[in-house]
C-alpha positions in Angstrom: 2.9 -30.1 8.1 2.7 -26.2 8.5 6.2 -25.7 7.4 5.4 -27.6 4.2 2.4 -25.4 3.5 4.4 -22.4 4.2 7.2 -23.5 1.8 4.7 -24.3 -1.0 3.1 -20.8 -0.6 6.3 -19.0 -0.9 7.4 -21.2 -3.9 4.0 -20.6 -5.6 4.3 -16.8 -5.2 7.8 -16.9 -6.3 6.7 -18.8 -9.4 4.0 -16.2 -10.1 6.5 -13.4 -9.7 8.7 -15.0 -12.2 5.9 -15.4 -14.6 4.9 -11.9 -14.1 8.1 -10.3 -15.1 10.1 -13.1 -16.8 8.0 -13.5 -20.1 7.7 -9.8 -20.5 11.6 -9.2 -20.9 12.5 -12.3 -23.1 14.5 -11.3 -26.2 12.3 -11.3 -29.3 12.9 -14.4 -31.4 13.4 -13.9 -35.2 11.6 -16.2 -37.5 14.1 -15.8 -40.2 17.2 -17.8 -40.1 19.6 -15.2 -41.3 18.2 -12.3 -39.5 20.0 -10.9 -36.5 18.6 -9.8 -33.1 18.9 -6.1 -32.9 18.6 -3.4 -30.1 14.8 -3.9 -29.9 15.5 -6.7 -27.4 14.0 -5.8 -24.0 16.0 -6.0 -20.8 14.8 -6.7 -17.3 14.1 -3.3 -15.7 14.6 -3.9 -11.9 13.4 -0.4 -11.1 10.2 -0.7 -13.0 9.6 -4.1 -11.5 10.1 -2.8 -7.8 8.0 0.2 -8.2 5.2 -1.9 -9.9 5.2 -4.1 -6.8 5.2 -1.2 -4.2 2.8 1.1 -6.0 -0.6 1.5 -4.4 -2.5 0.4 -7.6 -6.1 0.0 -8.1 -5.9 -3.5 -9.4 -3.6 -6.4 -8.3 -1.4 -7.9 -11.2 -1.3 -11.6 -11.0 0.4 -12.6 -14.3 0.2 -11.7 -17.9 -3.0 -9.8 -18.5 -4.7 -11.4 -15.5 -5.5 -9.1 -12.6 -7.6 -9.2 -9.5 -9.8 -6.2 -10.0 -10.8 -4.1 -7.2 -13.7 -1.6 -6.7 -13.3 2.0 -8.0 -15.2 4.7 -5.9 -14.6 8.0 -7.6 -16.1 11.5 -7.1 -15.6 14.5 -9.4 -17.3 17.8 -8.2 -19.9 18.7 -10.6 -20.3 15.3 -12.0 -21.0 13.1 -8.9 -20.0 9.7 -8.1 -18.8 6.8 -10.4 -18.5 3.3 -8.9 -17.5 0.1 -10.9 -15.0 -2.6 -10.9 -11.5 -1.6 -12.5 -12.0 -4.7 -15.0 -14.2 -1.9 -17.1 -10.7 -0.2 -17.9 -9.6 -3.5 -19.9 -6.1 -3.4 -18.5 -3.2 -5.1 -20.4 0.5 -4.6 -20.2 1.8 -3.0 -17.1 -1.8 -2.1 -15.8 -2.5 0.4 -18.8 -6.1 0.4 -19.6 -7.6 0.3 -23.1 -10.7 2.1 -22.2 -11.8 5.5 -20.5 -14.8 5.3 -18.2 -16.6 8.6 -17.6 -13.2 10.6 -18.0 -11.3 8.1 -15.8 -8.3 5.9 -17.2 -6.0 3.5 -15.6 -2.1 4.0 -16.2 0.2 1.4 -14.5 -2.7 0.3 -12.3 -3.6 3.6 -11.0 -6.7 5.7 -11.7 -6.3 9.1 -13.3 -8.9 11.5 -14.9 -8.9 13.4 -18.2 -9.0 17.1 -17.5 -10.6 18.1 -20.7 -14.5 18.5 -20.4 -15.0 18.2 -24.2 -13.9 14.6 -24.0 -17.0 12.2 -24.2 -18.4 10.4 -21.2 -19.2 6.7 -21.0 -16.8 4.2 -22.6 -14.2 5.5 -25.1 -11.2 3.5 -26.6 -7.7 4.5 -25.4 -4.9 3.9 -27.8 -2.1 4.6 -25.2 -0.3 7.1 -23.0 2.3 9.6 -23.4 4.6 11.4 -20.8 5.6 14.9 -21.2 6.5 18.1 -19.2 4.7 21.3 -18.6 5.9 24.6 -17.0 4.0 25.5 -13.9 5.0 28.3 -11.5 8.4 28.5 -13.2 9.0 24.8 -12.8 9.0 22.0 -15.2 6.5 19.2 -14.0 6.0 15.8 -15.4 2.7 15.2 -16.8 0.7 12.1 -18.6 -1.4 12.5 -21.6 -4.1 9.8 -22.7 -4.2 9.1 -26.5 -7.6 8.8 -28.1 -9.1 9.5 -31.5 -5.8 11.0 -32.7 -5.7 13.6 -29.8 -3.9 13.7 -26.6 -5.6 14.6 -23.3 -3.9 15.8 -20.1 -4.6 13.7 -17.1 -5.1 14.7 -13.5 -3.6 12.8 -10.5 -5.9 12.1 -7.6 -6.4 14.7 -5.0 -4.0 14.4 -1.8 -4.3 16.6 1.1 -0.5 17.2 1.8 -0.3 20.9 1.3 2.0 20.2 -1.8 4.8 19.0 0.6 5.0 15.7 -1.2 4.1 16.9 -4.7 0.3 16.4 -4.2 -2.7 19.0 -4.6 -6.5 19.2 -4.9 -7.3 18.1 -8.4 -10.6 17.6 -10.3 -11.4 14.3 -8.6 -11.3 12.4 -5.3 -10.3 8.6 -5.2 -12.0 6.7 -2.4 -11.4 3.2 -4.2 -10.2 0.0 -2.4 -6.6 0.1 -3.6 -4.0 -2.6 -3.3 -2.8 -1.4 0.1 -6.2 -1.2 1.4 -7.1 -4.8 0.2 -3.9 -5.9 1.9 -4.9 -4.2 5.2 -8.1 -5.8 5.3 -6.8 -9.3 4.2 -4.0 -9.1 7.0 -6.5 -7.8 9.6 -8.7 -10.9 9.0 -5.8 -13.3 9.0 -4.6 -11.7 12.3 -8.2 -11.7 13.8 -8.6 -15.4 13.1 -5.2 -16.6 14.2 -5.1 -14.6 17.5 -8.8 -15.6 18.2 -7.7 -19.3 17.8 -4.7 -18.9 20.1 -6.8 -17.1 22.7 -9.3 -20.0 22.5 -6.4 -22.4 23.0 -5.5 -20.6 26.3 -9.2 -20.7 27.4 -9.6 -24.3 26.7 -6.2 -25.5 28.0 -5.6 -23.5 31.0 -2.6 -24.4 33.0 -1.1 -26.7 30.2 1.8 -26.2 28.1 1.2 -23.9 24.9 0.4 -25.9 21.7 0.1 -25.0 18.1 -0.6 -21.3 17.4 0.1 -20.6 21.1 3.5 -21.8 20.8 4.1 -19.2 18.0 2.5 -16.3 19.5 3.6 -16.7 23.1 7.4 -16.0 22.8 6.5 -12.7 20.8 4.0 -11.6 23.5 6.6 -12.3 26.2 9.2 -10.4 24.0 7.0 -7.3 24.1 6.2 -7.6 27.7 9.6 -8.5 29.2 11.8 -6.3 26.8 9.7 -3.3 25.9 6.6 -2.9 28.1 8.1 -3.5 31.6 11.4 -1.9 31.2 10.2 1.3 29.7 6.8 1.7 31.4 7.2 0.0 34.7 5.9 -3.3 36.1 3.0 -1.7 37.9 1.8 0.5 34.9 2.6 -1.5 31.7 -0.8 -3.6 31.6 -2.8 -0.5 30.6 -0.6 0.1 27.5 0.1 -3.6 26.8 -2.9 -4.3 24.5 -2.1 -1.2 22.5 1.7 -2.3 22.1 0.7 -5.8 21.0 -1.9 -4.4 18.4 0.9 -2.2 16.8 3.4 -4.9 17.0 1.2 -7.6 15.3 -0.2 -5.2 12.7 3.1 -4.0 11.7 4.7 -7.3 11.7 1.9 -8.9 9.7 1.9 -6.3 7.0 5.8 -6.3 6.7 5.8 -10.1 6.3 2.7 -10.1 3.8 4.1 -7.1 2.1 7.3 -9.2 0.9 4.8 -11.4 -1.2 4.8 -10.6 -4.9 1.0 -9.9 -5.1 0.7 -8.0 -1.8 0.7 -4.2 -1.3 3.5 -2.2 0.3 1.4 -0.8 3.2 4.1 0.1 5.7 6.1 1.8 3.0 3.3 4.2 2.5 3.7 7.5 4.3 0.0 8.0 4.9 -0.1 4.7 6.9 2.9 5.7 8.9 1.3 9.2 9.6 -2.0 7.5 10.9 -0.1 5.2 13.2 1.8 8.3 14.5 -1.4 10.3 15.1 -3.1 7.4 16.9 -0.2 6.8 19.1 0.2 10.4 20.0 -3.5 10.6 20.9 -3.4 7.5 22.9 -0.3 8.3 24.8 -1.3 12.0 25.7 -4.8 11.0 26.8 -3.3 8.4 29.0 -0.7 10.6 30.3 -1.0 11.8 34.0 0.5 14.7 36.0 3.9 13.1 36.2 4.1 12.6 32.4 3.1 16.1 31.7 5.5 17.5 34.1 8.3 15.7 32.2 7.1 17.0 29.0 6.8 20.8 29.9 8.7 21.3 33.2 11.3 18.5 33.6 12.4 17.9 37.2 16.0 18.3 38.2 16.8 20.5 35.3 17.8 24.3 35.7 15.0 26.6 35.2 16.8 28.6 32.3 17.5 25.2 30.6 13.9 24.1 30.9 12.7 27.3 29.0 15.0 26.6 26.2 14.1 23.0 26.0 
């Protein structure tokens, strides 16, 4: 029965994905019998569809103009906090909002901010967006304008603390919103919690008995991590103190990767920030747990000539 439900789930999500992109790219039908279809027919853009799926948007596109709206939590120095649901942007095709809220707009599902302080606060109708280029520090950079009241207003992207390495910078606002990726992490975390808790209860109530149900699903995965990763690399007498951390990493990454393949889910593991956080947590955990033997292999490797150790 579980297999049937999983099959229906994937068929349902697949149908929504088709509805989400299929109707948008149908050729325009002419009402006049003698008229010919011209070059205005839209073709399916695979790149745009893929980027729309993996983008860490502030709203989840279901199909057509239907969105699952998420909380927007925004801060602009000198103007304070703004909190509201992204439904206030009145998003339509490709997540482009038809309204500006306190200088904030939504383009392709992501929140941006109008730089011009002369732009009115509150709700203002937006007629569209326009992309362009500006010269900055001798280089051409791509920019986006919001169109309103016959004028165009330069937009700021959200602040990112990356030192400019990834093209980010500190801008006029900070975005602490519950994005598509954050929502996916919360959802997958809750699902894993309930599934693993149910499997653990099964072991507690069926001690000494053959695994059943969720136990049968999780046990081979747990044994795989223990027998093929933990024991061979850490040792049979030391692996247990690292085993919970290894299992947590494995199931979080597995759950997010599986869930991220669904059309409505966020691409969490494809986000460099998520990978960075996992790397920092792992480095801290391993280094704090490291003993004298571990540190000697890091800084003064045994059985290696002293001159080579210095270079290493």
